[in-house]
N, C-alpha and C positions, 0 to 999 in steps of 0.2 A: 487426616484432613482435614482442612477448612470449611465452612458450612457451604462458603458459597463454591468451593469446589466439588463439592457434592453433588450441587445442583447443577452446576455443566454438567458433569460426567453424565448426571439422572438424562439431561437432555440431549446429551448424546446418544444416550440408550433408544430413548424416544425418537429421535429423528433417523437413527440408524434403521427404526424398527418402519419409519413411513420410507425410507427409501427402498426397500423390500418390494412395498405396496404401489411404489412407480416414483420415479424421481423426476426433480423439477429444478430450472434454474436458480428460482427462490429458495427449494428444500436445501439443494446444493452449497449457495453462499451461506444460509444457515447453519451447515455443518460445519461448512471451514472455518464461521466466526466462531464459532462455539470452540473448537480448533485453537485456533488464536485468542481463546481466554487462557484457553491453558497454558500455554506459551507462555502470556504475563505471567500467570499463577506457578510458573513451575522456577524450583531454583538448580535444578539439574538440566545442562546443556546438553546431554543426550536427549531427554524428553524432551526441550525445547526443539531442536531436529527433527524426534520422532512427527511434533504433531504438526510443526510448519511443511514438512513431508505429504501427511496427510492433506492440511489444507490445498497445499498447490496442486495434487492431484483430483481432489474435489472440482476445487475451480475451472484445471484444464480439462478434466472430464467437462462439467458443464459448459463449458465456452464452442466445445467442438461437437457434444453429444446433440443439441436443440437448436435443427436449421432455422427455427423461426420462435424470435425469441421479441419481445418491445428493444427499440436500442438503448432506452433508459438501462435496461436490466444487463445489456452484456458489458454497457459501459460500468457500473458496478461489480459485474465478476472482473472484467479486466483492472480494474481500481483498485481493487479487495485483493487479487493475482499479484498486481505490480505490488502493493500493501506488503504480504508475506513475501515476496522477494527480498525487499526490503529489509525486511528483518531476518530472514536469512543471513542479510548482507552484517547487519547488528552485530549477528549471534559470530558471525563467521572472519569475518573482517574479507572473504573472497570476492574480488572485485566482479566475478561471473556473473554475481548476483547482481549486480548492477548494470552490469549488460543487459542480464534477461529483461530487467523492471524496461530499459530504453525498447527496447526488442517488440516490447508487449505494447508498450504507449506511444513511442511515434506514429505508429497509424492512424491513432485516433486524436492526432493533433487537429484535423480535420473540425472535430465537431466544438474547438474552443472552451474545452473542459480545463477551470481555475486548477483542480484538483488534479490532472493529469500534468498541468504546467508543472505545478509545485514539485510533482514524483520525479519527476524528467529532471528539475533543476537537483533536486536530494540524489537522484541519481549517478548524475552528471559531477557533484561535488565530490563524489563516494571514487568516481576513478579518474578524480584527479583533472578536471577538464574545467579549467576557469571561466573560456567563453561561453562555451554551451548551458556554464552554468547561470552563467549572466542572461545568457538568452534565452531563456526558461526563467528567469527571475523577473527577466523583463515582460515577459509574454503574463506572466502570472499577476504583476503588479497592473497588467490595466484591463484584469478583471475585476468584475462588481463583487466577487467573495475575496479578492486580495487581502491578508491579515497581517499586514507589517510587525505585528507583534507577534506573531508565528516564527515569522522567519527572523526575526530580530531574537529569540530566542532559541530555536531549537540547535540541538547541538552541531548538526553539521553544516551550517551559516555560521558559527563563530568566527572563524579566522575569517570572513568579509568583510569584518566591523573594521578593519584596518584600512579596506579602501571604501575611499570616496565615492566612486559610483554606488556602492552600498547604503551609506549612509542618507544617502542625498535619496533614493528609492524609499528607505524610510522614512525618511523625514517629512518627504513629501504628500505619503500618506497618513501620515499621524496629525497632520496638519486639517 
């Protein structure tokens, strides 16, 4: 086991002990993020799916367990949950995980968060919804956090480079 993996596993043990003393949304977010780090470190599909499932449970539970939390923390939990489902999609290629991502994030678009728009565009392309992909990318492009390099280099959007509207969107923001 690599040294960084040992550190992650050790921290999981520490945070799991903290959980036994009392859960918080911040702790749930950290515990889920640690499991996602193990997903990236693992080369076993079965292990990756196991850690993804654990992360999903932790994030889902935190979103419903705590009635009172700052909006930014709720958005962080929701965005991390969406990223986790999209990672699950990447591993399994099951479109239902992209659909779940959309169901999590669509109600949160009222907060005009760039990362939410990006993730909705990603989920839309994963579901082969070109019109919705374009819609969410256009919303993302209007954000001050728009990253044209990320869109241009992200594997999910590679096929869009053949479309004029996509290239215009990128060029407009590179200048």
